[in-house]
C-alpha atoms as an extended CHARMM CRD file, in Angstrom:
* protein
*
       246  EXT
         1         1  UNK       CA              0.0000000000        0.0000000000        0.0000000000  PROA      1               0.0000000000
         2         2  UNK       CA              1.4590000000        3.3750000000       -1.0090000000  PROA      2               0.0000000000
         3         3  UNK       CA              0.4750000000        6.2710000000        1.2560000000  PROA      3               0.0000000000
         4         4  UNK       CA              1.2480000000        9.6410000000       -0.2990000000  PROA      4               0.0000000000
         5         5  UNK       CA              0.8730000000       13.0790000000        1.2760000000  PROA      5               0.0000000000
         6         6  UNK       CA              0.7250000000       15.7910000000       -1.3730000000  PROA      6               0.0000000000
         7         7  UNK       CA              0.7400000000       19.5640000000       -1.0130000000  PROA      7               0.0000000000
         8         8  UNK       CA             -1.2240000000       20.5930000000       -4.0980000000  PROA      8               0.0000000000
         9         9  UNK       CA             -0.0260000000       24.1990000000       -4.1990000000  PROA      9               0.0000000000
        10        10  UNK       CA              3.7090000000       23.4150000000       -4.1740000000  PROA      10              0.0000000000
        11        11  UNK       CA              3.5040000000       19.8910000000       -5.6570000000  PROA      11              0.0000000000
        12        12  UNK       CA              5.7870000000       18.6630000000       -2.8860000000  PROA      12              0.0000000000
        13        13  UNK       CA              5.0760000000       15.2190000000       -1.4730000000  PROA      13              0.0000000000
        14        14  UNK       CA              5.9330000000       12.8740000000        1.3560000000  PROA      14              0.0000000000
        15        15  UNK       CA              5.5670000000        9.1120000000        1.3170000000  PROA      15              0.0000000000
        16        16  UNK       CA              4.9490000000        6.8050000000        4.2640000000  PROA      16              0.0000000000
        17        17  UNK       CA              6.8630000000        3.5030000000        4.4630000000  PROA      17              0.0000000000
        18        18  UNK       CA              7.8860000000        3.2940000000        0.7610000000  PROA      18              0.0000000000
        19        19  UNK       CA              8.8210000000       -0.3730000000        0.7050000000  PROA      19              0.0000000000
        20        20  UNK       CA              8.4720000000       -0.4680000000       -3.1200000000  PROA      20              0.0000000000
        21        21  UNK       CA             10.4330000000        2.6160000000       -4.2540000000  PROA      21              0.0000000000
        22        22  UNK       CA              9.9590000000        2.1130000000       -8.0000000000  PROA      22              0.0000000000
        23        23  UNK       CA              6.1700000000        2.0950000000       -7.5870000000  PROA      23              0.0000000000
        24        24  UNK       CA              6.4300000000        5.2120000000       -5.4320000000  PROA      24              0.0000000000
        25        25  UNK       CA              8.4180000000        7.0470000000       -8.0880000000  PROA      25              0.0000000000
        26        26  UNK       CA              5.9990000000        5.9600000000      -10.7920000000  PROA      26              0.0000000000
        27        27  UNK       CA              3.0930000000        7.3280000000       -8.7510000000  PROA      27              0.0000000000
        28        28  UNK       CA              4.9780000000       10.5670000000       -8.1020000000  PROA      28              0.0000000000
        29        29  UNK       CA              5.5320000000       10.9640000000      -11.8330000000  PROA      29              0.0000000000
        30        30  UNK       CA              1.8620000000       10.3150000000      -12.5730000000  PROA      30              0.0000000000
        31        31  UNK       CA              0.7860000000       12.9080000000      -10.0050000000  PROA      31              0.0000000000
        32        32  UNK       CA              3.4470000000       15.3800000000      -11.1420000000  PROA      32              0.0000000000
        33        33  UNK       CA              4.9000000000       15.8280000000       -7.6570000000  PROA      33              0.0000000000
        34        34  UNK       CA              8.3670000000       16.1120000000       -6.1550000000  PROA      34              0.0000000000
        35        35  UNK       CA              9.2300000000       13.6770000000       -3.3600000000  PROA      35              0.0000000000
        36        36  UNK       CA             10.7890000000       15.4900000000       -0.4270000000  PROA      36              0.0000000000
        37        37  UNK       CA             10.2580000000       13.3170000000        2.6400000000  PROA      37              0.0000000000
        38        38  UNK       CA             10.0080000000        9.7140000000        3.7430000000  PROA      38              0.0000000000
        39        39  UNK       CA              8.0640000000        9.1160000000        6.9550000000  PROA      39              0.0000000000
        40        40  UNK       CA              8.9630000000        5.7030000000        8.3940000000  PROA      40              0.0000000000
        41        41  UNK       CA              6.6450000000        4.3180000000       11.0610000000  PROA      41              0.0000000000
        42        42  UNK       CA              8.9580000000        1.5480000000       12.3220000000  PROA      42              0.0000000000
        43        43  UNK       CA             11.9680000000       -0.5970000000       11.5520000000  PROA      43              0.0000000000
        44        44  UNK       CA             10.3200000000       -3.7810000000       10.2020000000  PROA      44              0.0000000000
        45        45  UNK       CA             11.4500000000       -4.6350000000        6.6830000000  PROA      45              0.0000000000
        46        46  UNK       CA              7.9740000000       -4.3340000000        5.1600000000  PROA      46              0.0000000000
        47        47  UNK       CA              7.9310000000       -0.6730000000        6.2070000000  PROA      47              0.0000000000
        48        48  UNK       CA             11.5640000000        0.4780000000        6.2000000000  PROA      48              0.0000000000
        49        49  UNK       CA             12.9630000000       -1.9330000000        3.6110000000  PROA      49              0.0000000000
        50        50  UNK       CA             12.7830000000        0.5490000000        0.7300000000  PROA      50              0.0000000000
        51        51  UNK       CA             14.5160000000        3.4570000000        2.4270000000  PROA      51              0.0000000000
        52        52  UNK       CA             18.0440000000        2.8410000000        1.1750000000  PROA      52              0.0000000000
        53        53  UNK       CA             16.8500000000        2.3410000000       -2.3940000000  PROA      53              0.0000000000
        54        54  UNK       CA             14.6840000000        5.4590000000       -2.4540000000  PROA      54              0.0000000000
        55        55  UNK       CA             17.6810000000        7.4680000000       -1.2110000000  PROA      55              0.0000000000
        56        56  UNK       CA             19.5880000000        6.2240000000       -4.2600000000  PROA      56              0.0000000000
        57        57  UNK       CA             16.7190000000        7.0260000000       -6.6120000000  PROA      57              0.0000000000
        58        58  UNK       CA             15.9350000000       10.4550000000       -5.1290000000  PROA      58              0.0000000000
        59        59  UNK       CA             19.2100000000       12.1250000000       -4.1020000000  PROA      59              0.0000000000
        60        60  UNK       CA             18.7780000000       14.4400000000       -1.1480000000  PROA      60              0.0000000000
        61        61  UNK       CA             15.4660000000       12.9880000000        0.0460000000  PROA      61              0.0000000000
        62        62  UNK       CA             15.0580000000       13.2140000000        3.8150000000  PROA      62              0.0000000000
        63        63  UNK       CA             14.1740000000        9.9820000000        5.6380000000  PROA      63              0.0000000000
        64        64  UNK       CA             12.5660000000       10.2880000000        9.0550000000  PROA      64              0.0000000000
        65        65  UNK       CA             12.1400000000        7.5660000000       11.6740000000  PROA      65              0.0000000000
        66        66  UNK       CA             11.7700000000        7.1080000000       15.4020000000  PROA      66              0.0000000000
        67        67  UNK       CA             14.8720000000        7.8190000000       17.4940000000  PROA      67              0.0000000000
        68        68  UNK       CA             14.4290000000        4.5740000000       19.4680000000  PROA      68              0.0000000000
        69        69  UNK       CA             13.7470000000        2.3180000000       16.4910000000  PROA      69              0.0000000000
        70        70  UNK       CA             17.0110000000        1.9930000000       14.5040000000  PROA      70              0.0000000000
        71        71  UNK       CA             15.2290000000        2.5990000000       11.1850000000  PROA      71              0.0000000000
        72        72  UNK       CA             17.2170000000        1.5350000000        8.1540000000  PROA      72              0.0000000000
        73        73  UNK       CA             18.2650000000        4.4560000000        5.9650000000  PROA      73              0.0000000000
        74        74  UNK       CA             17.1020000000        7.0670000000        8.4580000000  PROA      74              0.0000000000
        75        75  UNK       CA             18.6840000000       10.5100000000        7.9920000000  PROA      75              0.0000000000
        76        76  UNK       CA             16.7120000000       12.3750000000       10.6660000000  PROA      76              0.0000000000
        77        77  UNK       CA             15.4260000000       10.8280000000       13.9030000000  PROA      77              0.0000000000
        78        78  UNK       CA             12.2270000000       11.9140000000       15.6230000000  PROA      78              0.0000000000
        79        79  UNK       CA             10.9180000000       11.9290000000       19.1550000000  PROA      79              0.0000000000
        80        80  UNK       CA              7.3870000000       12.2810000000       20.4380000000  PROA      80              0.0000000000
        81        81  UNK       CA              6.0470000000       15.7550000000       19.7700000000  PROA      81              0.0000000000
        82        82  UNK       CA              8.5400000000       16.7030000000       17.0550000000  PROA      82              0.0000000000
        83        83  UNK       CA              6.9810000000       18.8120000000       14.3150000000  PROA      83              0.0000000000
        84        84  UNK       CA              7.7730000000       18.9670000000       10.5960000000  PROA      84              0.0000000000
        85        85  UNK       CA              6.3730000000       20.9950000000        7.7570000000  PROA      85              0.0000000000
        86        86  UNK       CA              6.5480000000       20.7780000000        3.9890000000  PROA      86              0.0000000000
        87        87  UNK       CA              4.9000000000       22.3860000000        1.0350000000  PROA      87              0.0000000000
        88        88  UNK       CA              2.9400000000       25.5700000000        1.6520000000  PROA      88              0.0000000000
        89        89  UNK       CA              0.6700000000       24.5360000000        4.4960000000  PROA      89              0.0000000000
        90        90  UNK       CA              1.1720000000       20.9200000000        5.5870000000  PROA      90              0.0000000000
        91        91  UNK       CA              2.2200000000       20.1790000000        9.1640000000  PROA      91              0.0000000000
        92        92  UNK       CA              3.3460000000       16.7910000000       10.5050000000  PROA      92              0.0000000000
        93        93  UNK       CA              3.3770000000       15.8810000000       14.1920000000  PROA      93              0.0000000000
        94        94  UNK       CA              5.3530000000       12.8130000000       15.3170000000  PROA      94              0.0000000000
        95        95  UNK       CA              3.5020000000       10.6890000000       17.8780000000  PROA      95              0.0000000000
        96        96  UNK       CA              5.4200000000        7.9840000000       19.7220000000  PROA      96              0.0000000000
        97        97  UNK       CA              3.0820000000        4.9590000000       19.6770000000  PROA      97              0.0000000000
        98        98  UNK       CA              5.1660000000        2.0780000000       21.0500000000  PROA      98              0.0000000000
        99        99  UNK       CA              4.3870000000       -1.5990000000       21.5990000000  PROA      99              0.0000000000
       100       100  UNK       CA              4.5260000000       -3.2180000000       18.1660000000  PROA      100             0.0000000000
       101       101  UNK       CA              8.0740000000       -1.8410000000       18.1760000000  PROA      101             0.0000000000
       102       102  UNK       CA              9.7540000000        0.2420000000       20.8770000000  PROA      102             0.0000000000
       103       103  UNK       CA             10.1820000000        3.3060000000       18.7120000000  PROA      103             0.0000000000
       104       104  UNK       CA              7.0740000000        3.1650000000       16.5240000000  PROA      104             0.0000000000
       105       105  UNK       CA              5.9790000000        6.5950000000       15.2700000000  PROA      105             0.0000000000
       106       106  UNK       CA              2.5460000000        7.5760000000       13.9900000000  PROA      106             0.0000000000
       107       107  UNK       CA              2.3420000000       10.7290000000       11.8860000000  PROA      107             0.0000000000
       108       108  UNK       CA             -0.4860000000       13.2210000000       12.3980000000  PROA      108             0.0000000000
       109       109  UNK       CA             -0.8440000000       15.4660000000        9.3490000000  PROA      109             0.0000000000
       110       110  UNK       CA             -2.9050000000       18.6240000000        9.0520000000  PROA      110             0.0000000000
       111       111  UNK       CA             -3.4090000000       21.3110000000        6.4480000000  PROA      111             0.0000000000
       112       112  UNK       CA             -3.8650000000       25.0440000000        6.7980000000  PROA      112             0.0000000000
       113       113  UNK       CA             -5.3930000000       25.9590000000       10.1730000000  PROA      113             0.0000000000
       114       114  UNK       CA             -5.3040000000       22.2560000000       11.1680000000  PROA      114             0.0000000000
       115       115  UNK       CA             -7.9480000000       21.3350000000        8.6030000000  PROA      115             0.0000000000
       116       116  UNK       CA             -8.4420000000       17.9270000000        6.9860000000  PROA      116             0.0000000000
       117       117  UNK       CA             -6.5190000000       15.8850000000        9.6050000000  PROA      117             0.0000000000
       118       118  UNK       CA             -5.0890000000       12.4280000000        8.8940000000  PROA      118             0.0000000000
       119       119  UNK       CA             -2.9420000000       10.0360000000       10.8880000000  PROA      119             0.0000000000
       120       120  UNK       CA             -0.6310000000        7.3710000000        9.4820000000  PROA      120             0.0000000000
       121       121  UNK       CA             -0.4660000000        4.6150000000       12.0680000000  PROA      121             0.0000000000
       122       122  UNK       CA              1.7630000000        1.9280000000       10.5440000000  PROA      122             0.0000000000
       123       123  UNK       CA              1.2830000000       -1.2810000000       12.5260000000  PROA      123             0.0000000000
       124       124  UNK       CA              0.0410000000        0.2600000000       15.7870000000  PROA      124             0.0000000000
       125       125  UNK       CA             -3.5810000000        0.8700000000       14.8010000000  PROA      125             0.0000000000
       126       126  UNK       CA             -5.3010000000       -1.0760000000       12.0240000000  PROA      126             0.0000000000
       127       127  UNK       CA             -8.9000000000       -0.6460000000       10.9230000000  PROA      127             0.0000000000
       128       128  UNK       CA            -10.7200000000       -2.4480000000       13.7720000000  PROA      128             0.0000000000
       129       129  UNK       CA             -7.4820000000       -3.9740000000       15.0040000000  PROA      129             0.0000000000
       130       130  UNK       CA             -3.9950000000       -3.3520000000       16.3480000000  PROA      130             0.0000000000
       131       131  UNK       CA             -0.4930000000       -4.6870000000       15.8610000000  PROA      131             0.0000000000
       132       132  UNK       CA              1.0250000000       -7.5740000000       17.7660000000  PROA      132             0.0000000000
       133       133  UNK       CA              2.9230000000       -6.7180000000       20.9500000000  PROA      133             0.0000000000
       134       134  UNK       CA              6.3470000000       -7.6450000000       19.5760000000  PROA      134             0.0000000000
       135       135  UNK       CA              8.4450000000       -5.1970000000       21.5950000000  PROA      135             0.0000000000
       136       136  UNK       CA              6.1130000000       -3.8290000000       24.2330000000  PROA      136             0.0000000000
       137       137  UNK       CA              3.3720000000       -4.3430000000       26.7550000000  PROA      137             0.0000000000
       138       138  UNK       CA             -0.3980000000       -4.0360000000       26.9740000000  PROA      138             0.0000000000
       139       139  UNK       CA              0.1330000000       -0.8880000000       29.0410000000  PROA      139             0.0000000000
       140       140  UNK       CA              2.0650000000        0.6810000000       26.1750000000  PROA      140             0.0000000000
       141       141  UNK       CA             -0.5050000000       -0.3310000000       23.5790000000  PROA      141             0.0000000000
       142       142  UNK       CA             -3.2620000000        1.0850000000       25.7770000000  PROA      142             0.0000000000
       143       143  UNK       CA             -1.4120000000        4.3970000000       25.9560000000  PROA      143             0.0000000000
       144       144  UNK       CA             -0.7680000000        4.3750000000       22.2020000000  PROA      144             0.0000000000
       145       145  UNK       CA             -4.3280000000        3.4940000000       21.1600000000  PROA      145             0.0000000000
       146       146  UNK       CA             -6.6490000000        4.7040000000       23.8840000000  PROA      146             0.0000000000
       147       147  UNK       CA             -4.8120000000        7.8340000000       24.9790000000  PROA      147             0.0000000000
       148       148  UNK       CA             -2.5530000000        9.1440000000       22.2090000000  PROA      148             0.0000000000
       149       149  UNK       CA             -4.5300000000        8.2060000000       19.0910000000  PROA      149             0.0000000000
       150       150  UNK       CA             -7.9930000000        8.3150000000       20.6800000000  PROA      150             0.0000000000
       151       151  UNK       CA             -7.3700000000       11.9310000000       21.6770000000  PROA      151             0.0000000000
       152       152  UNK       CA             -7.0850000000       13.0600000000       18.0380000000  PROA      152             0.0000000000
       153       153  UNK       CA            -10.1130000000       14.8200000000       16.5090000000  PROA      153             0.0000000000
       154       154  UNK       CA            -12.8220000000       12.2980000000       15.6910000000  PROA      154             0.0000000000
       155       155  UNK       CA            -12.9410000000       13.1510000000       11.9390000000  PROA      155             0.0000000000
       156       156  UNK       CA             -9.2200000000       12.3280000000       11.6110000000  PROA      156             0.0000000000
       157       157  UNK       CA             -8.7410000000        9.8430000000        8.7790000000  PROA      157             0.0000000000
       158       158  UNK       CA             -6.7610000000        6.7420000000        9.7480000000  PROA      158             0.0000000000
       159       159  UNK       CA             -4.3120000000        5.2980000000        7.2190000000  PROA      159             0.0000000000
       160       160  UNK       CA             -2.7620000000        2.0620000000        8.4690000000  PROA      160             0.0000000000
       161       161  UNK       CA             -0.0460000000       -0.1640000000        7.0970000000  PROA      161             0.0000000000
       162       162  UNK       CA             -2.0220000000       -3.2310000000        5.9910000000  PROA      162             0.0000000000
       163       163  UNK       CA             -5.4190000000       -4.2220000000        4.5990000000  PROA      163             0.0000000000
       164       164  UNK       CA             -6.6350000000       -6.5220000000        7.3900000000  PROA      164             0.0000000000
       165       165  UNK       CA            -10.0770000000       -4.9800000000        7.8420000000  PROA      165             0.0000000000
       166       166  UNK       CA            -12.4140000000       -7.8740000000        7.0100000000  PROA      166             0.0000000000
       167       167  UNK       CA            -10.6300000000      -10.3470000000        9.2880000000  PROA      167             0.0000000000
       168       168  UNK       CA            -10.3700000000       -7.7300000000       12.0320000000  PROA      168             0.0000000000
       169       169  UNK       CA            -14.0980000000       -7.0210000000       11.9180000000  PROA      169             0.0000000000
       170       170  UNK       CA            -14.9350000000      -10.7270000000       11.8980000000  PROA      170             0.0000000000
       171       171  UNK       CA            -12.8760000000      -11.0820000000       15.0660000000  PROA      171             0.0000000000
       172       172  UNK       CA            -14.4310000000       -7.9320000000       16.5700000000  PROA      172             0.0000000000
       173       173  UNK       CA            -17.8320000000       -9.6070000000       16.2970000000  PROA      173             0.0000000000
       174       174  UNK       CA            -16.6020000000      -12.4410000000       18.5140000000  PROA      174             0.0000000000
       175       175  UNK       CA            -15.7900000000       -9.8470000000       21.1840000000  PROA      175             0.0000000000
       176       176  UNK       CA            -18.9420000000       -7.7470000000       20.7260000000  PROA      176             0.0000000000
       177       177  UNK       CA            -21.5510000000       -9.8330000000       18.8850000000  PROA      177             0.0000000000
       178       178  UNK       CA            -24.2520000000       -7.2290000000       19.5660000000  PROA      178             0.0000000000
       179       179  UNK       CA            -22.2910000000       -4.2770000000       18.1630000000  PROA      179             0.0000000000
       180       180  UNK       CA            -24.4130000000       -3.1390000000       15.2180000000  PROA      180             0.0000000000
       181       181  UNK       CA            -21.7390000000       -0.7700000000       13.9240000000  PROA      181             0.0000000000
       182       182  UNK       CA            -19.2460000000       -3.6440000000       13.6510000000  PROA      182             0.0000000000
       183       183  UNK       CA            -21.7660000000       -5.7540000000       11.7400000000  PROA      183             0.0000000000
       184       184  UNK       CA            -22.5790000000       -2.8810000000        9.3660000000  PROA      184             0.0000000000
       185       185  UNK       CA            -18.9460000000       -2.0670000000        8.7250000000  PROA      185             0.0000000000
       186       186  UNK       CA            -18.0910000000       -5.7190000000        8.1060000000  PROA      186             0.0000000000
       187       187  UNK       CA            -20.7980000000       -5.9190000000        5.4350000000  PROA      187             0.0000000000
       188       188  UNK       CA            -19.4600000000       -2.7380000000        3.8260000000  PROA      188             0.0000000000
       189       189  UNK       CA            -15.8330000000       -3.9360000000        4.0130000000  PROA      189             0.0000000000
       190       190  UNK       CA            -16.6850000000       -7.2600000000        2.3760000000  PROA      190             0.0000000000
       191       191  UNK       CA            -18.4130000000       -5.4250000000       -0.4760000000  PROA      191             0.0000000000
       192       192  UNK       CA            -15.3910000000       -3.1320000000       -0.8830000000  PROA      192             0.0000000000
       193       193  UNK       CA            -12.9560000000       -6.0230000000       -1.1020000000  PROA      193             0.0000000000
       194       194  UNK       CA            -15.1490000000       -8.0140000000       -3.4890000000  PROA      194             0.0000000000
       195       195  UNK       CA            -15.1190000000       -4.9530000000       -5.7500000000  PROA      195             0.0000000000
       196       196  UNK       CA            -11.3220000000       -4.7270000000       -5.5000000000  PROA      196             0.0000000000
       197       197  UNK       CA            -11.5150000000       -1.5140000000       -3.4720000000  PROA      197             0.0000000000
       198       198  UNK       CA             -9.7030000000       -0.5880000000       -0.2300000000  PROA      198             0.0000000000
       199       199  UNK       CA            -11.3180000000       -0.2580000000        3.1740000000  PROA      199             0.0000000000
       200       200  UNK       CA             -8.7340000000        2.3290000000        4.2090000000  PROA      200             0.0000000000
       201       201  UNK       CA             -8.9950000000        5.0470000000        5.4480000000  PROA      201             0.0000000000
       202       202  UNK       CA            -11.1420000000        4.7510000000        8.5230000000  PROA      202             0.0000000000
       203       203  UNK       CA            -11.6180000000        7.5820000000       11.0400000000  PROA      203             0.0000000000
       204       204  UNK       CA            -10.8620000000        7.8880000000       14.7270000000  PROA      204             0.0000000000
       205       205  UNK       CA            -14.6040000000        8.1090000000       15.3500000000  PROA      205             0.0000000000
       206       206  UNK       CA            -15.2490000000        4.8410000000       13.4980000000  PROA      206             0.0000000000
       207       207  UNK       CA            -12.4500000000        3.1270000000       15.4060000000  PROA      207             0.0000000000
       208       208  UNK       CA            -13.9140000000        4.2020000000       18.7290000000  PROA      208             0.0000000000
       209       209  UNK       CA            -17.1830000000        2.6010000000       17.6190000000  PROA      209             0.0000000000
       210       210  UNK       CA            -15.8980000000       -0.6160000000       16.0310000000  PROA      210             0.0000000000
       211       211  UNK       CA            -12.3730000000       -1.4260000000       17.2300000000  PROA      211             0.0000000000
       212       212  UNK       CA            -12.4120000000       -3.6640000000       20.3330000000  PROA      212             0.0000000000
       213       213  UNK       CA             -8.8520000000       -2.6540000000       21.2230000000  PROA      213             0.0000000000
       214       214  UNK       CA             -9.9350000000        0.9920000000       21.4700000000  PROA      214             0.0000000000
       215       215  UNK       CA            -13.1150000000        0.1670000000       23.4030000000  PROA      215             0.0000000000
       216       216  UNK       CA            -11.5040000000       -1.5110000000       26.4070000000  PROA      216             0.0000000000
       217       217  UNK       CA            -12.4620000000        1.3470000000       28.7500000000  PROA      217             0.0000000000
       218       218  UNK       CA            -16.0830000000        0.1970000000       28.4700000000  PROA      218             0.0000000000
       219       219  UNK       CA            -17.0990000000       -1.8100000000       31.5810000000  PROA      219             0.0000000000
       220       220  UNK       CA            -19.4360000000       -4.0030000000       29.5140000000  PROA      220             0.0000000000
       221       221  UNK       CA            -16.5610000000       -5.0380000000       27.2450000000  PROA      221             0.0000000000
       222       222  UNK       CA            -14.2490000000       -5.6890000000       30.2030000000  PROA      222             0.0000000000
       223       223  UNK       CA            -16.9290000000       -7.8630000000       31.7790000000  PROA      223             0.0000000000
       224       224  UNK       CA            -17.4700000000       -9.7760000000       28.5530000000  PROA      224             0.0000000000
       225       225  UNK       CA            -13.8020000000      -10.8150000000       28.3770000000  PROA      225             0.0000000000
       226       226  UNK       CA            -13.6070000000      -11.5110000000       32.1090000000  PROA      226             0.0000000000
       227       227  UNK       CA            -11.3900000000       -8.6020000000       33.0880000000  PROA      227             0.0000000000
       228       228  UNK       CA            -11.4970000000       -5.7720000000       35.6080000000  PROA      228             0.0000000000
       229       229  UNK       CA             -9.3620000000       -3.1220000000       33.9430000000  PROA      229             0.0000000000
       230       230  UNK       CA             -8.8650000000       -1.6610000000       30.5020000000  PROA      230             0.0000000000
       231       231  UNK       CA             -5.2390000000       -2.7880000000       30.2460000000  PROA      231             0.0000000000
       232       232  UNK       CA             -6.1050000000       -6.3270000000       31.3630000000  PROA      232             0.0000000000
       233       233  UNK       CA             -8.9130000000       -6.4240000000       28.7790000000  PROA      233             0.0000000000
       234       234  UNK       CA             -6.5580000000       -5.2210000000       26.0550000000  PROA      234             0.0000000000
       235       235  UNK       CA             -4.0850000000       -7.9800000000       26.9050000000  PROA      235             0.0000000000
       236       236  UNK       CA             -6.8590000000      -10.5920000000       26.9210000000  PROA      236             0.0000000000
       237       237  UNK       CA             -8.3350000000       -9.4760000000       23.5840000000  PROA      237             0.0000000000
       238       238  UNK       CA             -4.8800000000       -9.4510000000       21.9680000000  PROA      238             0.0000000000
       239       239  UNK       CA             -4.2880000000      -12.9800000000       23.2540000000  PROA      239             0.0000000000
       240       240  UNK       CA             -7.6500000000      -14.0900000000       21.8880000000  PROA      240             0.0000000000
       241       241  UNK       CA             -6.8320000000      -12.5170000000       18.5100000000  PROA      241             0.0000000000
       242       242  UNK       CA             -3.4210000000      -14.2070000000       18.4210000000  PROA      242             0.0000000000
       243       243  UNK       CA             -5.1150000000      -17.5790000000       18.9220000000  PROA      243             0.0000000000
       244       244  UNK       CA             -8.1050000000      -16.8940000000       16.6760000000  PROA      244             0.0000000000
       245       245  UNK       CA             -8.3550000000      -18.9160000000       13.4810000000  PROA      245             0.0000000000
       246       246  UNK       CA            -11.4450000000      -17.3560000000       11.9570000000  PROA      246             0.0000000000
C-alpha cells in the first residue's frame, strides 16, 4: 500500500513507508509531484525496507524515523512531539506509539489551520485492530491506542499499514456480537474487497465505535472478556486474537 501526502499548491510530497520505491516514483511521476520526505513508522522490513533504495533514486530525500527504532536508511530521527512541515501549508506531528516496536511513530498530518486531519499509524492501529505486541506491553498499547490516538479529533482519517479490515471485523464480532456498527462495517468492508476496493482510510470516530482494542475502557466489554481493567482487557483481547483462526 502506497500512502502519499501531497501539497497541491507546491507539488511537494511525502511518502509513508515506501517499501516499493519504483512504484512510489511511478506514482509521483503520474501525479506530477516532487518527493521530499520519507516518513517511516517503524523498523520492520515491510515498512523500512525501501529506504536505502529510495535514497539512491531520489538524491537528497530526507528519511525520518523514530529515534528509538534503529530505522534503516534514516537521515533524521524523531521523538514524540517533534513537528515537521513541507509544502505551503502541511504540518506533521510525530507521535510515539510504542508496543509493536519500541520506537514506533505515527504521523499526524494537518493542512492550513489544522484542517483535513489524517494520521498514518503503521502497525500500531489497524482498521478495527492493532499490531502484535512484539516489543512492548499491553500498558504501552493502551497508551498508544486509547490515549494518544484516541485523543485526536474524531474526523481524523486513519491510514494504516495493511489491509486486514475484514478479518479484524470478523474477530471484533466475537468480542462484541451485539455491536451493530461492527456488523454494518463488516458488510461494507466485504463489499469493498469483493469490488477490489480498499477499506482504508477509517476515522478515529469509526475506530472508537468498532475497534475492540480501542473500546476496552467500556465496563461491559471488560466484563465480557472476564477482566477488571482496561489494560487487562486489552491484553486478553490481543491474546484471543493471536489464537483466533477465523
